[in-house]
MARKEBA-635668 format. One line per 5 residues: number of its first residue (from 1); their letters; for each residue x, y negated, z of C-alpha. Coordinates in steps of 0.02 Angstrom, whole numbers, plus 50000, padded with zeros to 5 digits. Example, Ala and Ser with C-alpha at 12.3 -4.5 7.8 and 13.67 -1.06 7.14 Angstrom:
// residues 2
1	as	50615/50225/50390  50684/50053/50357;
END
This chain:
// residues 448
1	mtdre	49652/50818/47221  49723/50851/47393  49887/50785/47461  49961/50958/47460  49916/50979/47275;
6	sapep	49989/50810/47229  50157/50848/47308  50293/50909/47187  50348/51088/47198  50515/51126/47282;
11	gasgt	50657/51102/47162  50555/50995/47043  50630/50838/46974  50566/50666/47012  50569/50544/47156;
16	ltele	50524/50594/47333  50356/50543/47398  50314/50495/47576  50236/50664/47604  50403/50749/47572;
21	sddrl	50476/50662/47724  50365/50769/47835  50438/50909/47940  50366/51038/47821  50500/50992/47694;
26	qesep	50631/51067/47807  50564/51235/47751  50600/51200/47565  50677/51336/47460  50866/51339/47432;
31	gtslt	50926/51241/47285  50823/51086/47315  50899/50915/47342  50832/50911/47521  50947/50954/47666;
36	terps	50901/51040/47828  50966/51003/48001  51086/51123/48082  51018/51212/48237  51149/51132/48348;
41	daege	51098/50959/48292  50915/50996/48323  50950/51063/48497  51054/50909/48536  50915/50793/48480;
46	rgddr	50788/50890/48583  50901/50871/48735  50916/50686/48702  50726/50676/48686  50705/50758/48855;
51	wstal	50821/50634/48938  50737/50490/48846  50566/50551/48900  50621/50565/49081  50697/50391/49078;
56	rritd	50540/50320/48997  50430/50397/49131  50539/50319/49267  50542/50146/49191  50360/50148/49135;
61	gsvlv	50299/50207/49305  50233/50093/49441  50350/50158/49577  50504/50075/49504  50413/49910/49479;
66	tilav	50350/49917/49659  50525/49946/49728  50597/49806/49622  50456/49690/49678  50505/49722/49859;
71	vlafv	50688/49690/49816  50644/49526/49731  50540/49474/49881  50688/49502/49998  50806/49408/49881;
76	asgil	50687/49261/49870  50664/49262/50058  50853/49262/50082  50865/49107/49972  50726/49025/50073;
81	iavtd	50815/49065/50236  50976/48991/50167  50903/48827/50105  50807/48797/50266  50951/48833/50384;
86	ptvtg	51043/48674/50443  51210/48764/50455  51204/48817/50272  51142/48650/50208  51278/48561/50308;
91	amayf	51413/48674/50236  51348/48649/50058  51382/48462/50075  51568/48496/50053  51552/48652/49944;
96	fgrps	51681/48595/49815  51806/48551/49951  51787/48709/50055  51678/48837/49964  51731/48973/50085;
101	stfaa	51640/48885/50227  51479/48885/50127  51491/49070/50087  51533/49108/50268  51379/49011/50326;
106	lghtv	51273/49102/50198  51336/49270/50256  51312/49228/50438  51136/49160/50415  51059/49271/50281;
111	ggafv	51158/49427/50324  51126/49401/50508  50940/49383/50477  50927/49547/50382  51039/49638/50504;
116	smfrg	50931/49576/50647  50777/49633/50553  50854/49808/50538  50897/49809/50723  50721/49758/50768;
121	aiydp	50636/49880/50649  50743/50037/50638  50884/50051/50764  50977/49932/50878  51157/49991/50903;
126	gqssf	51184/49858/51035  51080/49952/51163  51159/50057/51299  51091/50224/51238  51019/50305/51083;
131	gagie	50849/50316/51163  50847/50130/51197  50909/50089/51023  50779/50195/50934  50638/50104/51022;
136	slwtt	50643/49984/50876  50581/50125/50764  50443/50168/50887  50387/49986/50880  50383/49993/50691;
141	igfat	50275/50150/50694  50160/50069/50820  50133/49919/50704  50119/50030/50551  49987/50153/50616;
146	pliva	49833/50039/50606  49897/49966/50442  49905/50140/50365  49728/50192/50408  49654/50022/50366;
151	glgva	49751/50020/50203  49680/50191/50161  49504/50123/50183  49538/49976/50068  49622/50093/49942;
156	vsfrs	49468/50206/49934  49359/50057/49893  49483/49995/49763  49489/50164/49677  49298/50163/49675;
161	glfni	49291/49995/49587  49243/49898/49745  49331/49757/49837  49324/49785/50023  49376/49617/50097;
166	ggqgq	49284/49656/50259  49423/49747/50349  49421/49620/50490  49237/49648/50528  49251/49837/50515;
171	iliga	49398/49838/50635  49306/49727/50759  49150/49835/50757  49253/49994/50765  49353/49925/50911;
176	acagw	49193/49870/51000  49113/50043/50982  49272/50134/51032  49307/50014/51175  49132/50027/51246;
181	fgysf	49140/50217/51239  49315/50216/51311  49276/50118/51470  49095/50170/51497  49112/50358/51514;
186	smpai	49218/50471/51622  49265/50639/51550  49422/50746/51520  49551/50668/51405  49542/50813/51282;
191	vhipl	49360/50765/51250  49366/50579/51286  49505/50535/51162  49429/50615/51004  49254/50554/51046;
196	tviag	49320/50377/51067  49404/50388/50897  49242/50453/50822  49149/50306/50900  49268/50188/50808;
201	ivgga	49242/50285/50647  49053/50273/50664  49060/50086/50699  49170/50051/50548  49066/50166/50436;
206	iwggi	48905/50077/50483  48980/49906/50449  49050/49964/50282  48891/50059/50238  48789/49899/50255;
211	vgllk	48894/49826/50114  48870/49979/50005  48683/49980/50036  48663/49796/49991  48773/49819/49838;
216	srtga	48676/49972/49780  48499/49916/49815  48504/49728/49785  48658/49701/49676  48739/49587/49805;
221	heviv	48923/49560/49770  49029/49657/49894  49162/49521/49909  49036/49392/49972  48947/49517/50084;
226	timln	49106/49582/50165  49173/49407/50199  49008/49354/50278  49001/49513/50383  49174/49471/50450;
231	yvaly	49101/49316/50530  48948/49410/50591  49057/49541/50675  49171/49409/50753  49030/49307/50829;
236	llqya	48936/49462/50886  49090/49525/50978  49123/49354/51054  48945/49348/51117  48954/49524/51189;
241	lstkg	49121/49489/51275  49054/49327/51350  48891/49398/51417  48877/49488/51583  48795/49656/51569;
246	lmqap	48852/49683/51389  49040/49702/51366  49116/49572/51481  49227/49645/51617  49138/49649/51787;
251	gstnp	49188/49504/51900  49275/49411/51757  49230/49247/51677  49345/49272/51528  49278/49338/51362;
256	qsaam	49365/49505/51385  49309/49685/51403  49346/49804/51546  49506/49904/51537  49499/50071/51449;
261	rptai	49493/50225/51559  49659/50321/51564  49572/50473/51490  49535/50374/51330  49712/50310/51303;
266	lptfl	49812/50393/51164  49954/50494/51242  50136/50462/51199  50241/50605/51133  50402/50514/51083;
271	gahga	50493/50384/51187  50442/50305/51351  50260/50287/51401  50194/50123/51332  50350/50098/51223;
276	gvnvg	50350/50257/51121  50251/50340/50982  50076/50395/51026  49967/50522/50937  49892/50383/50833;
281	iliai	50026/50412/50701  49973/50594/50690  49794/50537/50664  49855/50419/50527  49952/50558/50439;
286	gavvv	49799/50669/50450  49695/50530/50373  49822/50515/50231  49811/50701/50194  49621/50703/50200;
291	twwlm	49608/50548/50090  49730/50623/49965  49627/50781/49955  49465/50683/49943  49522/50570/49801;
296	nrstl	49625/50697/49702  49551/50869/49734  49367/50849/49777  49216/50822/49665  49164/50669/49765;
301	gfqfr	49335/50590/49741  49326/50625/49554  49158/50537/49549  49229/50390/49648  49370/50371/49523;
306	tvgen	49253/50389/49375  49139/50253/49440  49291/50144/49475  49356/50166/49297  49192/50153/49201;
311	praar	49022/50141/49289  48929/50155/49123  49016/50317/49079  48978/50382/49253  48792/50345/49228;
316	vagmn	48793/50430/49059  48874/50581/49140  48728/50591/49262  48814/50519/49416  48711/50418/49539;
321	vgnlt	48818/50261/49544  48712/50180/49680  48732/50324/49802  48917/50339/49761  48938/50154/49802;
326	iwaml	48859/50182/49972  48968/50334/50008  49126/50244/49952  49095/50099/50070  49045/50217/50211;
331	isgal	49209/50312/50195  49308/50152/50172  49233/50076/50329  49258/50237/50426  49444/50237/50388;
336	vgiag	49460/50054/50436  49363/50093/50595  49503/50212/50647  49617/50061/50651  49493/49975/50769;
341	ayqvq	49491/50126/50883  49681/50130/50883  49690/49948/50933  49591/49978/51093  49659/50152/51132;
346	aavtt	49839/50095/51121  49808/49964/51258  49851/50033/51430  49827/49901/51564  49700/49774/51503;
351	gfdsg	49541/49760/51403  49523/49678/51233  49455/49516/51165  49391/49454/50996  49569/49443/50928;
356	idagi	49591/49631/50935  49599/49644/50745  49767/49549/50745  49750/49510/50560  49760/49695/50514;
361	gfdai	49602/49686/50408  49682/49565/50286  49856/49643/50294  49774/49807/50243  49730/49731/50075;
366	tvall	49914/49695/50044  49962/49870/50102  49836/49947/49981  49901/49841/49838  50082/49884/49877;
371	grskp	50038/50068/49888  49948/50060/49720  49790/50122/49808  49865/50296/49822  49863/50382/49993;
376	wgvfw	50049/50419/50009  50092/50252/49931  49986/50168/50065  50078/50270/50198  50249/50206/50146;
381	agllf	50184/50030/50118  50112/50032/50295  50281/50084/50365  50366/49944/50269  50246/49813/50335;
386	galka	50260/49884/50509  50449/49865/50495  50428/49686/50436  50319/49644/50586  50435/49727/50712;
391	ggsyv	50592/49656/50631  50517/49483/50613  50488/49467/50799  50668/49519/50834  50737/49397/50705;
396	qasqg	50642/49255/50786  50707/49301/50959  50888/49332/50909  50918/49212/50764  50792/49075/50795;
401	ipidi	50718/49098/50622  50530/49070/50619  50427/49229/50612  50330/49146/50470  50469/49209/50356;
406	vsviq	50389/49382/50372  50227/49311/50303  50327/49235/50161  50403/49405/50121  50231/49486/50121;
411	alivl	50161/49350/50008  50307/49367/49887  50285/49555/49880  50103/49531/49831  50153/49399/49703;
416	fiaap	50279/49512/49617  50167/49665/49630  50029/49567/49543  50146/49520/49400  50232/49679/49336;
421	plvra	50282/49596/49171  50378/49465/49271  50473/49599/49368  50512/49694/49208  50571/49535/49123;
426	ifrip	50686/49488/49268  50768/49660/49270  50759/49678/49079  50654/49836/49089  50555/49873/48930;
431	qpgar	50368/49854/48943  50269/50017/48945  50254/50089/48770  50387/49975/48697  50506/50119/48662;
436	skrst	50371/50224/48580  50323/50079/48466  50504/50051/48417  50531/50237/48386  50373/50244/48279;
441	ksrka	50433/50096/48176  50605/50175/48154  50528/50340/48097  50420/50248/47970  50573/50153/47908;
446	vaa	50672/50315/47887  50524/50396/47798  50511/50247/47680;
END
């Protein structure tokens, strides 16, 4: 006997079964003991459902948690600034006698630090002109540009199920290739600039491709290989910069390369020359668009994401996981190599040394994590970290607060990003799926 046959006929006597609580019972014939909802009530509930669905998507999404993680990092950093400042700690000694002095010291120290960070990262109203004040923003963009492209490279590897910890080595090799091409050849700028960028891309791609090849053919773990290749790249570059006839500047005894030719330097299109925004940011935006299309619209990107989610399923579907691993690391290294090219092409007067990576390779990991390994998320995360770097230098110069506080903020952002349940618990945001579970339980209770 089927369920439909076991259900009582409309209007029949007897107790209601669970099956009668289904939506089909709203179509019962007149005269039964069941009631139907009025159209206005149904429309109102549907409207409430739409708003509830929208709210659930906002709170269950990763964007809100990311923003709140950044807010928590700034709050925690403000507390750290306060407890380490001698003025604040001195005022807290007589808090119960003169609490206003403590609050004034807190406002002056913590508020002054964040105001100074804004002035150093976005706009400084204390300058004589708007052009001089907005140079803070140009500095932020300059710091952010290599972080964006390097973060994109790390994000591609993350989405492919790989951990590219070798950003430092890929930047160094990319910078070495781009730098050598930039000072060795003389040609028109319209040709020299793009070819120098391509040289950096090739260098980074080769260094990343080595990792993919070893991972694919021998099963070597990419984390170990990338870390070891960082040291290989560093010592290779140090050797080349210290050896005459290789990359050392002619007539110099310092481990430094020759200066880039003017035709290889990225031109400035906003602000003053050397203190404005060069075309590197346009290259970074182009890389974001291309990466977005690659990962979200192309067949290769779909295969990358499939391998990253489930390599076994990818193999069953006929995908060559080994070749995809090589391609993922090639593309990842190529994007990081753009950051290496930018580092040498943004220098105007001098050559470069083995510290040209400036920690960008490791900061890119944080940028990719903050951007949730999504191209436009990485773009905004790179701008945020560029602002932190530019603002941190200004805070140190104007307030005397150590620039290490910027590193603390970055570390706290990573900490909170890595613990979404903690962020949700602090702000009392329901965990994903909690509402649907409660609503399912309530519907079962009503049905019972």
